[in-house]
OpenMM code with the backbone's topology and positions (N, CA, C; nanometers):
from openmm import Vec3, app, unit

residues = "MET ALA ASP LEU ARG GLU VAL LEU GLU ARG ALA GLY PHE ASN ASN VAL ARG THR TYR ILE GLN THR GLY ASN VAL ILE PHE ASP THR ASP GLN THR ARG ILE GLU ALA ILE THR THR ALA ILE GLU ILE ALA ILE LEU GLU THR PHE GLY PHE ASP VAL LYS ALA LEU VAL GLN THR VAL ALA GLU LEU GLU ARG VAL VAL ARG LEU ASP PRO PHE LYS GLU ILE GLU ALA SER ASP GLU ILE ARG MET TYR VAL THR PHE HIS SER PRO THR ALA GLY ARG ARG PHE GLU SER PRO PRO GLY PHE PRO ALA ALA ARG VAL GLU VAL MET ALA ARG SER LYS GLN THR VAL PHE LEU LEU CYS ARG ARG LYS PRO ASN GLY GLN PHE GLU PHE PRO ASN ASN LEU PHE GLU LYS ASP LEU LYS VAL THR ALA THR THR ARG ASN TRP THR THR VAL ARG LYS THR LEU GLU LEU ALA ARG LYS ALA".split()
positions = [
    Vec3(1.6391, -1.4191, 1.8082),
    Vec3(1.6492, -1.3172, 1.7058),
    Vec3(1.6367, -1.3784, 1.5663),
    Vec3(1.6809, -1.5020, 1.5504),
    Vec3(1.6660, -1.5697, 1.4209),
    Vec3(1.5177, -1.5868, 1.3881),
    Vec3(1.4380, -1.6216, 1.4893),
    Vec3(1.2936, -1.6360, 1.4679),
    Vec3(1.2309, -1.5024, 1.4307),
    Vec3(1.2742, -1.3967, 1.4946),
    Vec3(1.2211, -1.2642, 1.4635),
    Vec3(1.2558, -1.2244, 1.3210),
    Vec3(1.3771, -1.2506, 1.2792),
    Vec3(1.4160, -1.2213, 1.1405),
    Vec3(1.3250, -1.2947, 1.0428),
    Vec3(1.3023, -1.4230, 1.0689),
    Vec3(1.2182, -1.5042, 0.9808),
    Vec3(1.0748, -1.4505, 0.9756),
    Vec3(1.0214, -1.4132, 1.0880),
    Vec3(0.8845, -1.3601, 1.0953),
    Vec3(0.8732, -1.2315, 1.0142),
    Vec3(0.9703, -1.1439, 1.0269),
    Vec3(0.9640, -1.0174, 0.9530),
    Vec3(0.9852, -1.0385, 0.8038),
    Vec3(1.0659, -1.1351, 0.7671),
    Vec3(1.0806, -1.1672, 0.6244),
    Vec3(0.9482, -1.2174, 0.5678),
    Vec3(0.8791, -1.3044, 0.6438),
    Vec3(0.7478, -1.3532, 0.5985),
    Vec3(0.6457, -1.2394, 0.5911),
    Vec3(0.6645, -1.1355, 0.6729),
    Vec3(0.5724, -1.0208, 0.6723),
    Vec3(0.6029, -0.9251, 0.5565),
    Vec3(0.7056, -0.9566, 0.4766),
    Vec3(0.7320, -0.8771, 0.3575),
    Vec3(0.8510, -0.7834, 0.3668),
    Vec3(0.9267, -0.7892, 0.4739),
    Vec3(1.0450, -0.7039, 0.4852),
    Vec3(1.1644, -0.7749, 0.4216),
    Vec3(1.2570, -0.6956, 0.3683),
    Vec3(1.3724, -0.7500, 0.2968),
    Vec3(1.5021, -0.7222, 0.3724),
    Vec3(1.6030, -0.8065, 0.3451),
    Vec3(1.7358, -0.7874, 0.4046),
    Vec3(1.7277, -0.7666, 0.5554),
    Vec3(1.6521, -0.8492, 0.6222),
    Vec3(1.6295, -0.8344, 0.7665),
    Vec3(1.7539, -0.8812, 0.8417),
    Vec3(1.8030, -0.7928, 0.9276),
    Vec3(1.9177, -0.8216, 1.0125),
    Vec3(1.8858, -0.7772, 1.1542),
    Vec3(1.9460, -0.8430, 1.2509),
    Vec3(1.9270, -0.8023, 1.3899),
    Vec3(2.0614, -0.7662, 1.4501),
    Vec3(2.0545, -0.6850, 1.5536),
    Vec3(2.1759, -0.6465, 1.6250),
    Vec3(2.1530, -0.6659, 1.7738),
    Vec3(2.2318, -0.7441, 1.8351),
    Vec3(2.2248, -0.7895, 1.9737),
    Vec3(2.0839, -0.8400, 2.0072),
    Vec3(2.0642, -0.8801, 2.1283),
    Vec3(1.9416, -0.9524, 2.1649),
    Vec3(1.8301, -0.8638, 2.2190),
    Vec3(1.8270, -0.7367, 2.1830),
    Vec3(1.7278, -0.6482, 2.2428),
    Vec3(1.6238, -0.5956, 2.1447),
    Vec3(1.6081, -0.6640, 2.0334),
    Vec3(1.5026, -0.6242, 1.9400),
    Vec3(1.5423, -0.5185, 1.8395),
    Vec3(1.6697, -0.4979, 1.8194),
    Vec3(1.7155, -0.4042, 1.7171),
    Vec3(1.7119, -0.4765, 1.5834),
    Vec3(1.6259, -0.4315, 1.4948),
    Vec3(1.6098, -0.4965, 1.3652),
    Vec3(1.6315, -0.3932, 1.2556),
    Vec3(1.7120, -0.4305, 1.1589),
    Vec3(1.7387, -0.3448, 1.0433),
    Vec3(1.6810, -0.4173, 0.9223),
    Vec3(1.6062, -0.3440, 0.8397),
    Vec3(1.5441, -0.4077, 0.7238),
    Vec3(1.5191, -0.3043, 0.6156),
    Vec3(1.4883, -0.3536, 0.4973),
    Vec3(1.4480, -0.2709, 0.3839),
    Vec3(1.2997, -0.2955, 0.3593),
    Vec3(1.2329, -0.1937, 0.3104),
    Vec3(1.0928, -0.2075, 0.2724),
    Vec3(1.0586, -0.1009, 0.1694),
    Vec3(0.9636, -0.1339, 0.0841),
    Vec3(0.9138, -0.0357, -0.0118),
    Vec3(0.8074, 0.0528, 0.0522),
    Vec3(0.7552, 0.0079, 0.1655),
    Vec3(0.6524, 0.0840, 0.2366),
    Vec3(0.7152, 0.2123, 0.2918),
    Vec3(0.6477, 0.3247, 0.2738),
    Vec3(0.7021, 0.4522, 0.3209),
    Vec3(0.6271, 0.5077, 0.4415),
    Vec3(0.5120, 0.4527, 0.4717),
    Vec3(0.4342, 0.5010, 0.5859),
    Vec3(0.4781, 0.4290, 0.7131),
    Vec3(0.5344, 0.5035, 0.8064),
    Vec3(0.5840, 0.4458, 0.9318),
    Vec3(0.4726, 0.3730, 1.0057),
    Vec3(0.3507, 0.4281, 1.0040),
    Vec3(0.2386, 0.3641, 1.0739),
    Vec3(0.2099, 0.2251, 1.0164),
    Vec3(0.2178, 0.2126, 0.8851),
    Vec3(0.1928, 0.0834, 0.8205),
    Vec3(0.3039, -0.0160, 0.8541),
    Vec3(0.4274, 0.0304, 0.8554),
    Vec3(0.5397, -0.0567, 0.8901),
    Vec3(0.5251, -0.1046, 1.0341),
    Vec3(0.4963, -0.0121, 1.1229),
    Vec3(0.4807, -0.0439, 1.2650),
    Vec3(0.3698, -0.1459, 1.2855),
    Vec3(0.2564, -0.1236, 1.2223),
    Vec3(0.1421, -0.2148, 1.2360),
    Vec3(0.1763, -0.3540, 1.1833),
    Vec3(0.2443, -0.3602, 1.0696),
    Vec3(0.2820, -0.4901, 1.0120),
    Vec3(0.3737, -0.5672, 1.1067),
    Vec3(0.4675, -0.4986, 1.1688),
    Vec3(0.5588, -0.5636, 1.2640),
    Vec3(0.4816, -0.6137, 1.3851),
    Vec3(0.3981, -0.5290, 1.4413),
    Vec3(0.3211, -0.5661, 1.5608),
    Vec3(0.2294, -0.6855, 1.5344),
    Vec3(0.1625, -0.6865, 1.4190),
    Vec3(0.0732, -0.7973, 1.3847),
    Vec3(0.1521, -0.9262, 1.3649),
    Vec3(0.2652, -0.9159, 1.2952),
    Vec3(0.3469, -1.0360, 1.2709),
    Vec3(0.3948, -1.0969, 1.4025),
    Vec3(0.4373, -1.0145, 1.4959),
    Vec3(0.4844, -1.0646, 1.6256),
    Vec3(0.3683, -1.1236, 1.7048),
    Vec3(0.2550, -1.0561, 1.7046),
    Vec3(0.1382, -1.1062, 1.7776),
    Vec3(0.0921, -1.2408, 1.7217),
    Vec3(0.0792, -1.2495, 1.5907),
    Vec3(0.0301, -1.3731, 1.5298),
    Vec3(0.1279, -1.4889, 1.5440),
    Vec3(0.2556, -1.4610, 1.5467),
    Vec3(0.3553, -1.5677, 1.5544),
    Vec3(0.3900, -1.6070, 1.6978),
    Vec3(0.4135, -1.5067, 1.7804),
    Vec3(0.4623, -1.5339, 1.9160),
    Vec3(0.3559, -1.5161, 2.0241),
    Vec3(0.2432, -1.4514, 1.9879),
    Vec3(0.1389, -1.4261, 2.0865),
    Vec3(0.1692, -1.3097, 2.1790),
    Vec3(0.2688, -1.2283, 2.1450),
    Vec3(0.3049, -1.1123, 2.2263),
    Vec3(0.2442, -0.9870, 2.1661),
    Vec3(0.1719, -0.9131, 2.2464),
    Vec3(0.1159, -0.7851, 2.2027),
    Vec3(0.2154, -0.6757, 2.2383),
    Vec3(0.3120, -0.6543, 2.1488),
    Vec3(0.4161, -0.5554, 2.1730),
    Vec3(0.3955, -0.4342, 2.0828),
    Vec3(0.4491, -0.3238, 2.1253),
    Vec3(0.4472, -0.2022, 2.0453),
    Vec3(0.5842, -0.1853, 1.9817),
    Vec3(0.5856, -0.1636, 1.8527),
    Vec3(0.7105, -0.1416, 1.7800),
    Vec3(0.7325, 0.0077, 1.7612),
    Vec3(0.8551, 0.0485, 1.7671),
    Vec3(0.8929, 0.1864, 1.7369),
    Vec3(0.9941, 0.1810, 1.6236),
    Vec3(0.9600, 0.2420, 1.5117),
    Vec3(1.0407, 0.2332, 1.3902),
    Vec3(1.1127, 0.3654, 1.3676),
    Vec3(1.2416, 0.3551, 1.3382),
    Vec3(1.3238, 0.4721, 1.3058),
    Vec3(1.3826, 0.4521, 1.1666),
    Vec3(1.3782, 0.5537, 1.0853),
    Vec3(1.4438, 0.5461, 0.9549),
    Vec3(1.5935, 0.5728, 0.9739),
    Vec3(1.6718, 0.5403, 0.8718),
    Vec3(1.8145, 0.5706, 0.8772),
    Vec3(1.8339, 0.7212, 0.8945),
    Vec3(1.7560, 0.8010, 0.8233),
    Vec3(1.7671, 0.9471, 0.8348),
    Vec3(1.7391, 0.9935, 0.9778),
    Vec3(1.6411, 0.9322, 1.0428),
    Vec3(1.6112, 0.9696, 1.1813),
    Vec3(1.7257, 0.9310, 1.2748),
    Vec3(1.7822, 0.8127, 1.2553),
    Vec3(1.8968, 0.7733, 1.3378),
    Vec3(2.0170, 0.8642, 1.3131),
    Vec3(2.0378, 0.9035, 1.1887),
    Vec3(2.1472, 0.9962, 1.1584),
    Vec3(2.1273, 1.1293, 1.2306),
    Vec3(2.0044, 1.1784, 1.2335),
    Vec3(1.9737, 1.3031, 1.3042),
    Vec3(2.0039, 1.2891, 1.4524),
    Vec3(1.9638, 1.1772, 1.5109),
    Vec3(1.9864, 1.1522, 1.6534),
    Vec3(2.1362, 1.1498, 1.6844),
    Vec3(2.2123, 1.0786, 1.6039),
    Vec3(2.3565, 1.0678, 1.6282),
    Vec3(2.4253, 1.2028, 1.6068),
    Vec3(2.3802, 1.2809, 1.5101),
    Vec3(2.4377, 1.4139, 1.4876),
    Vec3(2.4164, 1.5055, 1.6079),
    Vec3(2.3025, 1.4936, 1.6737),
    Vec3(2.2728, 1.5804, 1.7892),
    Vec3(2.3721, 1.5588, 1.9031),
    Vec3(2.4069, 1.4360, 1.9311),
    Vec3(2.5055, 1.3931, 2.0303),
    Vec3(2.5277, 1.4894, 2.1474),
    Vec3(2.4336, 1.4946, 2.2413),
    Vec3(2.4546, 1.5792, 2.3584),
    Vec3(2.5557, 1.5198, 2.4570),
    Vec3(2.6057, 1.4013, 2.4263),
    Vec3(2.6999, 1.3334, 2.5157),
    Vec3(2.8469, 1.3609, 2.4814),
    Vec3(2.8731, 1.4386, 2.3769),
    Vec3(3.0111, 1.4525, 2.3290),
    Vec3(3.1065, 1.5095, 2.4339),
    Vec3(3.0551, 1.5835, 2.5317),
    Vec3(3.1411, 1.6388, 2.6366),
    Vec3(3.1445, 1.5492, 2.7612),
    Vec3(3.0750, 1.4362, 2.7579),
    Vec3(3.0667, 1.3452, 2.8724),
    Vec3(3.1714, 1.2363, 2.8574),
    Vec3(3.2460, 1.2131, 2.9608),
    Vec3(3.3428, 1.1045, 2.9582),
    Vec3(3.2783, 0.9804, 3.0195),
    Vec3(3.2746, 0.8740, 2.9443),
    Vec3(3.2150, 0.7495, 2.9926),
    Vec3(3.2938, 0.6969, 3.1117),
    Vec3(3.2224, 0.6359, 3.2049),
    Vec3(3.2870, 0.5761, 3.3216),
    Vec3(3.1965, 0.4669, 3.3771),
    Vec3(3.2438, 0.3994, 3.4791),
    Vec3(3.1627, 0.2970, 3.5443),
    Vec3(3.0462, 0.3577, 3.6217),
    Vec3(3.0480, 0.4879, 3.6426),
    Vec3(2.9447, 0.5559, 3.7213),
    Vec3(2.8364, 0.6205, 3.6357),
    Vec3(2.8578, 0.6230, 3.5045),
    Vec3(2.7665, 0.6940, 3.4140),
    Vec3(2.7280, 0.6041, 3.2975),
    Vec3(2.6008, 0.6087, 3.2626),
    Vec3(2.5529, 0.5419, 3.1409),
    Vec3(2.4744, 0.6434, 3.0580),
    Vec3(2.4898, 0.6324, 2.9268),
    Vec3(2.4213, 0.7242, 2.8354),
    Vec3(2.3203, 0.6447, 2.7537),
    Vec3(2.1969, 0.6936, 2.7548),
    Vec3(2.0880, 0.6243, 2.6868),
    Vec3(2.0114, 0.7194, 2.5967),
    Vec3(1.9433, 0.6602, 2.5000),
    Vec3(1.8478, 0.7332, 2.4170),
    Vec3(1.7146, 0.6604, 2.4291),
    Vec3(1.6104, 0.7342, 2.4638),
    Vec3(1.4760, 0.6781, 2.4687),
    Vec3(1.3979, 0.7323, 2.3498),
    Vec3(1.3476, 0.6402, 2.2690),
    Vec3(1.2591, 0.6749, 2.1580),
    Vec3(1.1185, 0.6481, 2.2094),
    Vec3(1.0273, 0.7413, 2.1873),
    Vec3(0.8911, 0.7192, 2.2373),
    Vec3(0.7882, 0.7420, 2.1282),
    Vec3(0.6692, 0.6909, 2.1551),
    Vec3(0.5591, 0.6992, 2.0593),
    Vec3(0.5099, 0.8426, 2.0471),
    Vec3(0.4397, 0.8706, 1.9358),
    Vec3(0.3760, 1.0014, 1.9237),
    Vec3(0.2802, 1.0203, 2.0411),
    Vec3(0.2574, 1.1431, 2.0746),
    Vec3(0.1747, 1.1715, 2.1921),
    Vec3(0.0303, 1.2030, 2.1556),
    Vec3(-0.0101, 1.1700, 2.0356),
    Vec3(-0.1497, 1.1797, 1.9908),
    Vec3(-0.2131, 1.3144, 2.0246),
    Vec3(-0.1436, 1.4210, 1.9909),
    Vec3(-0.2005, 1.5539, 2.0074),
    Vec3(-0.1844, 1.6137, 2.1457),
    Vec3(-0.1519, 1.5340, 2.2453),
    Vec3(-0.1344, 1.5937, 2.3781),
    Vec3(0.0075, 1.6467, 2.3904),
    Vec3(0.0194, 1.7518, 2.4660),
    Vec3(0.1510, 1.8128, 2.4861),
    Vec3(0.2358, 1.7219, 2.5750),
    Vec3(0.3546, 1.6928, 2.5295),
    Vec3(0.4439, 1.6059, 2.6043),
    Vec3(0.5688, 1.6852, 2.6385),
    Vec3(0.5897, 1.7048, 2.7631),
    Vec3(0.7108, 1.7721, 2.8097),
    Vec3(0.7871, 1.6738, 2.8953),
    Vec3(0.9034, 1.6339, 2.8506),
    Vec3(0.9810, 1.5457, 2.9368),
    Vec3(1.0324, 1.6289, 3.0538),
    Vec3(1.0363, 1.5717, 3.1708),
    Vec3(1.0879, 1.6451, 3.2855),
    Vec3(1.2372, 1.6668, 3.2697),
    Vec3(1.2963, 1.7556, 3.3491),
    Vec3(1.4413, 1.7730, 3.3406),
    Vec3(1.5152, 1.6472, 3.3846),
    Vec3(1.4431, 1.5570, 3.4473),
    Vec3(1.5042, 1.4321, 3.4889),
    Vec3(1.4180, 1.3630, 3.5918),
    Vec3(1.4709, 1.2575, 3.6436),
    Vec3(1.4059, 1.1804, 3.7485),
    Vec3(1.5074, 1.1746, 3.8625),
    Vec3(1.5116, 1.2782, 3.9465),
    Vec3(1.6174, 1.2887, 4.0473),
    Vec3(1.6309, 1.1660, 4.1375),
    Vec3(1.5205, 1.1095, 4.1823),
    Vec3(1.5294, 0.9938, 4.2723),
    Vec3(1.5982, 0.8763, 4.2043),
    Vec3(1.5840, 0.8669, 4.0734),
    Vec3(1.6454, 0.7579, 3.9975),
    Vec3(1.7857, 0.7935, 3.9488),
    Vec3(1.8263, 0.9191, 3.9705),
    Vec3(1.9559, 0.9699, 3.9256),
    Vec3(1.9662, 0.9679, 3.7733),
    Vec3(1.8558, 1.0082, 3.7081),
    Vec3(1.8483, 1.0145, 3.5624),
    Vec3(1.8254, 1.1595, 3.5230),
    Vec3(1.9128, 1.2111, 3.4372),
    Vec3(1.9062, 1.3496, 3.3920),
    Vec3(1.8764, 1.3534, 3.2423),
    Vec3(1.7814, 1.4373, 3.2022),
    Vec3(1.7521, 1.4563, 3.0604),
    Vec3(1.8546, 1.5553, 3.0063),
    Vec3(1.9361, 1.5098, 2.9130),
    Vec3(2.0407, 1.5934, 2.8540),
    Vec3(1.9882, 1.6765, 2.7378),
    Vec3(1.8955, 1.6178, 2.6616),
    Vec3(1.8391, 1.6861, 2.5456),
    Vec3(1.7140, 1.6121, 2.5026),
    Vec3(1.6334, 1.6819, 2.4237),
    Vec3(1.5110, 1.6233, 2.3718),
    Vec3(1.4914, 1.6735, 2.2306),
    Vec3(1.4485, 1.5853, 2.1416),
    Vec3(1.4228, 1.6234, 2.0047),
    Vec3(1.3136, 1.5332, 1.9491),
    Vec3(1.2046, 1.5933, 1.9073),
    Vec3(1.0906, 1.5187, 1.8540),
    Vec3(1.0503, 1.4079, 1.9506),
    Vec3(1.0592, 1.2834, 1.9098),
    Vec3(1.0186, 1.1703, 1.9930),
    Vec3(1.1409, 1.0986, 2.0492),
    Vec3(1.2439, 1.1757, 2.0802),
    Vec3(1.3698, 1.1214, 2.1276),
    Vec3(1.4163, 1.1992, 2.2499),
    Vec3(1.4585, 1.1256, 2.3527),
    Vec3(1.5092, 1.1888, 2.4738),
    Vec3(1.6459, 1.1274, 2.5046),
    Vec3(1.7443, 1.2132, 2.5292),
    Vec3(1.8801, 1.1706, 2.5612),
    Vec3(1.8969, 1.1759, 2.7123),
    Vec3(1.9414, 1.0650, 2.7707),
    Vec3(1.9450, 1.0534, 2.9161),
    Vec3(2.0838, 1.0177, 2.9673),
    Vec3(2.1211, 1.0823, 3.0756),
    Vec3(2.2443, 1.0508, 3.1462),
    Vec3(2.2040, 0.9874, 3.2783),
    Vec3(2.2469, 0.8656, 3.2997),
    Vec3(2.2104, 0.7913, 3.4207),
    Vec3(2.3342, 0.7725, 3.5071),
    Vec3(2.3167, 0.8042, 3.6338),
    Vec3(2.4266, 0.7881, 3.7296),
    Vec3(2.3954, 0.6713, 3.8229),
    Vec3(2.5004, 0.6039, 3.8644),
    Vec3(2.4842, 0.4906, 3.9554),
    Vec3(2.4184, 0.5389, 4.0849),
    Vec3(2.3187, 0.4639, 4.1307),
    Vec3(2.2499, 0.4967, 4.2555),
    Vec3(2.3335, 0.4484, 4.3743),
    Vec3(2.3030, 0.4978, 4.4955),
    Vec3(2.3796, 0.4560, 4.6138),
    Vec3(2.3819, 0.3041, 4.6350),
    Vec3(2.2787, 0.2343, 4.5879),
    Vec3(2.2766, 0.0884, 4.6040),
    Vec3(2.3635, 0.0167, 4.4994),
    Vec3(2.4289, 0.0949, 4.4136),
    Vec3(2.5177, 0.0374, 4.3134),
    Vec3(2.4519, 0.0075, 4.1801),
    Vec3(2.3205, 0.0183, 4.1739),
    Vec3(2.2459, -0.0128, 4.0520),
    Vec3(2.2213, 0.1136, 3.9691),
    Vec3(2.1816, 0.0909, 3.8436),
    Vec3(2.1368, 0.1981, 3.7562),
    Vec3(1.9872, 0.1808, 3.7356),
    Vec3(1.9155, 0.2895, 3.7276),
    Vec3(1.7734, 0.2840, 3.6922),
    Vec3(1.7659, 0.2634, 3.5415),
    Vec3(1.6749, 0.1768, 3.4976),
    Vec3(1.6565, 0.1637, 3.3534),
    Vec3(1.5497, 0.2646, 3.3126),
    Vec3(1.5864, 0.3681, 3.2376),
    Vec3(1.4969, 0.4811, 3.2135),
    Vec3(1.3709, 0.4501, 3.1336),
    Vec3(1.3688, 0.3423, 3.0577),
    Vec3(1.2502, 0.3117, 2.9786),
    Vec3(1.1261, 0.3004, 3.0665),
    Vec3(1.1404, 0.2346, 3.1800),
    Vec3(1.0266, 0.2177, 3.2708),
    Vec3(0.9743, 0.3513, 3.3204),
    Vec3(1.0623, 0.4467, 3.3431),
    Vec3(1.0213, 0.5787, 3.3899),
    Vec3(0.9308, 0.6465, 3.2867),
    Vec3(0.9676, 0.6350, 3.1605),
    Vec3(0.8879, 0.6990, 3.0563),
    Vec3(0.7526, 0.6322, 3.0389),
    Vec3(0.7518, 0.5016, 3.0282),
    Vec3(0.6250, 0.4325, 3.0061),
    Vec3(0.5309, 0.4466, 3.1249),
    Vec3(0.5826, 0.4318, 3.2441),
    Vec3(0.4982, 0.4356, 3.3633),
    Vec3(0.4590, 0.5783, 3.4004),
    Vec3(0.5574, 0.6652, 3.4149),
    Vec3(0.5313, 0.7997, 3.4638),
    Vec3(0.4769, 0.8938, 3.3572),
    Vec3(0.5188, 0.8774, 3.2330),
    Vec3(0.4788, 0.9712, 3.1288),
    Vec3(0.3764, 0.9144, 3.0320),
    Vec3(0.3402, 0.7867, 3.0503),
    Vec3(0.2314, 0.7232, 2.9747),
    Vec3(0.2526, 0.7264, 2.8237),
    Vec3(0.3727, 0.6876, 2.7806),
    Vec3(0.4009, 0.6734, 2.6376),
    Vec3(0.4656, 0.5371, 2.6157),
    Vec3(0.4526, 0.4851, 2.4954),
    Vec3(0.5271, 0.3661, 2.4581),
    Vec3(0.6699, 0.4117, 2.4310),
    Vec3(0.7657, 0.3406, 2.4876),
    Vec3(0.9046, 0.3829, 2.4734),
    Vec3(0.9959, 0.2621, 2.4582),
    Vec3(1.1094, 0.2866, 2.3973),
    Vec3(1.2163, 0.1874, 2.3939),
    Vec3(1.3468, 0.2627, 2.4158),
    Vec3(1.4300, 0.2086, 2.4998),
    Vec3(1.5538, 0.2759, 2.5364),
    Vec3(1.6734, 0.1927, 2.4929),
    Vec3(1.7717, 0.2618, 2.4370),
    Vec3(1.8926, 0.1959, 2.3921),
    Vec3(2.0137, 0.2704, 2.4459),
    Vec3(2.1172, 0.1942, 2.4744),
    Vec3(2.2453, 0.2508, 2.5126),
    Vec3(2.2964, 0.3338, 2.3949),
    Vec3(2.3646, 0.4431, 2.4236),
    Vec3(2.4149, 0.5324, 2.3198),
    Vec3(2.5062, 0.4574, 2.2218),
    Vec3(2.5888, 0.3673, 2.2710),
    Vec3(2.6756, 0.2884, 2.1843),
    Vec3(2.5932, 0.2018, 2.0898),
    Vec3(2.4843, 0.1445, 2.1387),
    Vec3(2.3967, 0.0611, 2.0558),
    Vec3(2.3325, 0.1441, 1.9453),
    Vec3(2.2900, 0.2653, 1.9763),
    Vec3(2.2286, 0.3530, 1.8746),
    Vec3(2.3294, 0.3809, 1.7635),
    Vec3(2.4512, 0.4159, 1.8022),
    Vec3(2.5533, 0.4457, 1.7002),
    Vec3(2.5879, 0.3226, 1.6174),
    Vec3(2.5994, 0.2066, 1.6816),
    Vec3(2.6326, 0.0827, 1.6096),
    Vec3(2.5187, 0.0419, 1.5161),
    Vec3(2.3944, 0.0577, 1.5613),
    Vec3(2.2792, 0.0259, 1.4765),
    Vec3(2.2796, 0.1134, 1.3511),
    Vec3(2.3081, 0.2415, 1.3682),
    Vec3(2.3159, 0.3310, 1.2528),
    Vec3(2.4276, 0.2862, 1.1584),
    Vec3(2.5414, 0.2532, 1.2137),
    Vec3(2.6542, 0.2060, 1.1314),
    Vec3(2.6142, 0.0835, 1.0489),
    Vec3(2.5484, -0.0117, 1.1112),
    Vec3(2.5039, -0.1321, 1.0398),
    Vec3(2.3983, -0.0996, 0.9351),
    Vec3(2.3082, -0.0083, 0.9660),
    Vec3(2.2039, 0.0299, 0.8707),
    Vec3(2.2649, 0.0991, 0.7487),
    Vec3(2.3638, 0.1812, 0.7704),
    Vec3(2.4302, 0.2490, 0.6577),
    Vec3(2.4993, 0.1490, 0.5652),
    Vec3(2.5553, 0.0422, 0.6219),
    Vec3(2.6247, -0.0587, 0.5415),
    Vec3(2.5279, -0.1417, 0.4587),
    Vec3(2.4040, -0.1482, 0.5048),
    Vec3(2.3053, -0.2353, 0.4392),
    Vec3(2.2675, -0.1817, 0.3085),
] * unit.nanometer
topology = app.Topology()
chain = topology.addChain("A")
for resn in residues:
    res = topology.addResidue(resn, chain)
    for name in ("N", "CA", "C"):
        topology.addAtom(name, app.Element.getBySymbol(name[0]), res)
């Protein structure tokens, strides 16, 4: 994550901070076009690390909207349930309808808003949880990144402090 911070600083982003080891990066920029920010991040990572990754950028206002929606407020956390948020890429003009869930994976769509899907995952009989990001990218053909609900709230908290 230290290398990623350095790469993004060299790409022109300011006050770059990371949160945990899953690619959560908080930064300031004068650039207002999300497409330009996304492209700059993707190019910097490709040129430095050789990884052709897709970045998904959320503004503080977008994260605040997501946290305000909170379809999980009536759900009690337990060892049998995990709450996730999947952010996905624009669908380039095609109609995108997330399914009500992925029953075989024990993943239920709790809510959907713009390019955000709120997911409730239940432990499968084998004791494992399905990681919902793969379901979206593979089955629905979109670029996606999934974060635990706690991570989304903590990232917003850190971004607000910045």
